[in-house]
C-alpha positions in Angstrom: 11.4 23.8 -3.8 12.6 23.4 0.5 14.3 19.8 0.9 15.0 17.8 3.8 18.0 17.5 5.7 19.5 14.5 5.2 22.7 13.7 7.3 24.0 9.8 8.2 20.3 9.1 8.4 16.9 10.6 9.1 13.6 9.8 12.0 10.5 9.8 10.1 7.0 8.6 11.1 6.7 4.5 13.2 10.6 5.2 14.4 11.5 4.1 11.0 15.6 5.2 10.6 16.9 5.7 7.0 20.5 4.3 6.5 21.9 6.5 3.5 24.8 3.9 2.9 22.4 1.9 1.1 21.4 5.1 -1.4 23.5 5.9 -4.2 22.5 9.4 -4.0 20.3 11.5 -1.6 16.6 10.1 -1.3 13.3 12.4 -0.6 10.7 10.9 0.8 7.2 11.1 -1.1 3.7 9.6 -1.0 1.2 8.4 -3.0 -2.3 7.6 -1.8 -4.6 5.5 -4.4 -7.8 3.2 -4.9 -7.2 -0.6 -4.4 -6.8 -0.5 -8.0 -4.0 1.2 -8.5 -2.5 -0.9 -5.7 -2.9 -3.8 -6.9 -1.1 -2.5 -10.4 2.0 -1.5 -8.1 2.0 -5.3 -6.5 1.9 -6.3 -9.6 5.4 -4.5 -10.5 6.6 -6.2 -7.4 5.6 -2.8 -6.0 8.7 -1.0 -7.9 6.6 1.0 -10.4 3.6 3.5 -10.6 1.4 2.3 -13.5 1.0 4.9 -16.6 -2.2 7.3 -16.8 -5.0 6.8 -18.0 -6.4 8.8 -21.4 -7.1 11.9 -19.9 -5.1 11.9 -16.9 -2.2 14.2 -17.7 -0.6 14.7 -14.7 1.0 11.9 -11.8 0.5 13.2 -8.4 2.9 12.3 -5.7 2.6 14.3 -2.7 5.2 15.7 -0.1 3.7 14.8 3.2 1.9 11.7 4.7 -0.8 13.4 6.4 -2.0 15.3 3.3 -1.1 11.5 1.8 -3.7 10.2 4.5 -6.5 12.9 4.4 -7.0 12.4 0.2 -7.0 8.3 0.6 -9.3 8.4 3.7 -11.4 11.3 2.8 -11.6 11.0 -0.4 -10.9 6.8 -1.9 -13.1 5.6 0.9 -16.2 7.4 -1.3 -15.4 6.2 -4.5 -14.6 3.3 -6.8 -13.4 0.4 -4.5 -14.4 2.4 -1.3 -10.8 2.2 0.0 -8.1 4.5 0.2 -4.2 3.4 0.7 -1.1 5.7 1.2 2.3 4.3 -0.3 5.5 5.6 0.5 8.2 5.7 -1.5 11.8 7.5 -2.1 13.4 9.3 -5.2 16.5 10.5 -5.6 16.7 14.4 -4.5 17.9 15.9 -7.4 15.6 14.9 -10.0 12.9 15.9 -7.7 14.4 19.2 -7.8 14.0 19.3 -11.6 10.0 18.8 -11.3 7.4 21.6 -10.2 5.8 21.7 -7.0 1.9 22.7 -6.8 0.5 23.9 -3.1 -3.0 22.8 -3.2 -5.2 25.2 -0.7 -3.6 24.5 2.5 0.5 25.4 2.9 0.6 21.5 3.6 -1.1 20.5 0.6 1.7 20.2 -1.8 2.3 17.9 -4.7 4.9 17.0 -6.9 3.2 17.3 -10.6 5.0 14.9 -13.2 3.7 15.1 -16.4 1.9 12.0 -17.6 4.7 11.0 -20.7 7.7 11.6 -17.7 6.2 8.8 -15.7 8.2 6.1 -16.6 11.2 8.1 -16.4 10.0 9.0 -12.9 9.6 5.2 -11.8 13.2 4.9 -13.2 14.7 7.1 -10.2 12.5 5.3 -7.3 15.0 3.8 -5.0 14.1 0.8 -3.1 10.4 -0.6 -3.1 7.2 1.5 -2.9 6.2 0.9 0.6 2.5 0.3 2.1 2.8 2.6 5.0 -1.9 3.2 5.8 -4.9 2.2 4.5 -8.3 3.4 5.0 -11.9 1.5 4.4 -15.4 2.6 3.6 -18.1 0.8 5.7 -19.2 -1.3 2.6 -15.9 -2.2 1.3 -16.1 -5.7 -0.5 -12.2 -5.8 -1.8 -11.3 -7.5 -4.9 -12.9 -10.8 -5.2 -10.2 -13.9 -6.2 -11.6 -15.6 -9.1 -10.0 -19.2 -7.8 -9.5 -21.7 -5.2 -11.4 -21.6 -2.2 -11.6 -17.7 -1.6 -13.4 -17.8 -5.4 -16.2 -15.5 -5.4 -15.9 -13.9 -1.6 -15.3 -10.3 -0.6 -13.2 -9.6 2.1 -15.2 -10.0 5.2 -15.8 -14.0 4.0 -12.1 -14.1 2.6 -10.6 -14.1 6.5 -14.1 -15.9 7.4 -13.3 -18.5 5.2 -9.3 -18.9 6.3 -9.8 -19.1 9.5 -11.5 -22.1 9.2 -8.6 -23.1 7.2 -6.2 -22.7 9.8 -8.5 -24.7 12.2 -8.6 -28.1 9.8 -5.8 -27.7 7.4 -2.4 -25.4 7.6 -1.4 -27.6 4.0 -4.6 -25.9 1.6 -4.5 -22.8 4.4 -1.0 -21.8 2.7 -1.8 -22.7 -0.5 -4.5 -20.6 -0.3 -2.2 -17.3 1.0 -0.1 -18.2 -1.6 -2.8 -18.6 -5.1 -4.1 -15.3 -3.9 -1.6 -12.8 -2.8 -3.2 -9.9 -4.5 -6.4 -10.1 -2.0 -4.1 -10.8 1.0 -1.5 -8.0 0.2 -4.2 -5.8 0.1 -6.9 -7.0 3.1 -4.1 -7.5 5.5 -4.9 -4.1 6.8 -8.4 -4.0 6.4 -8.3 -7.9 8.8 -6.6 -5.9 11.0 -8.9 -3.3 11.8 -12.0 -4.9 11.2 -13.5 -6.8 14.4 -14.9 -10.1 13.4 -17.0 -10.3 16.5 -20.1 -10.1 14.4 -18.8 -13.5 12.4 -18.1 -15.4 15.3 -14.5 -14.7 15.6 -13.1 -13.3 18.6 -10.3 -11.0 18.5 -7.8 -13.6 19.6 -8.5 -16.2 16.9 -8.6 -13.3 14.5 -4.7 -12.6 15.9 -4.1 -15.5 15.9 -4.6 -16.4 12.3 -3.4 -13.1 11.1 -0.1 -13.9 12.5 -0.1 -17.5 10.8 -1.3 -15.6 7.1 2.0 -13.4 7.9 4.5 -16.3 8.6 2.9 -18.0 5.6 3.2 -14.8 3.4 6.7 -14.9 4.4 7.5 -18.2 2.9 5.6 -17.6 -0.4 6.2 -13.8 -0.7 9.5 -12.9 0.7 10.4 -9.9 -0.8 7.2 -8.1 -0.8 6.5 -7.8 3.1 2.7 -7.4 4.2 2.3 -4.1 5.5 1.9 -3.2 9.1 -0.3 -0.7 8.8 
């Protein structure tokens, strides 16, 4: 398997610079396209681990490049299940990755790391730092995760932002509390809220941007260890 070259650091997409001094051993970048359900399970671990495979799923497939992960997320995940595809990025000890097989599926850039399901917990133990959400795609009928409590109860992803805009206008304490109470929905839907126009819902782009900035500020206070994605 061909490995990436590491010296004192290296650049990846979006101008991210990796400072190797924060790692015990050299890391390798891997990507995992997920649906909404898997993303929420990863979020529940503090963005630290991937969930166990379902019965009949014998292999866990992270991929070797972001473009391939984005292709799967945008072309497959958005057409089934929750109609959302997310791309996660994470760093794994390079020596450990070298012990696992890489398979090419179709085109040469379609490379997957094959992790047997029974080895997934060990694989998780070799993940360095947090798993990051770096890209997201949504089908036309995406509804998202539906909260079961507070003012967002029973509302889909579009209705949630409409409600948060309204709350931001009249009660910042309730607005802040809603972010804290429904962290799963806010985390998973924030990229959707950034990308979708809410002008059909009588929310101008400038107003939406103001509220999204307020959501990000509130989030940094209620969930400082897991940043909202910039994707």
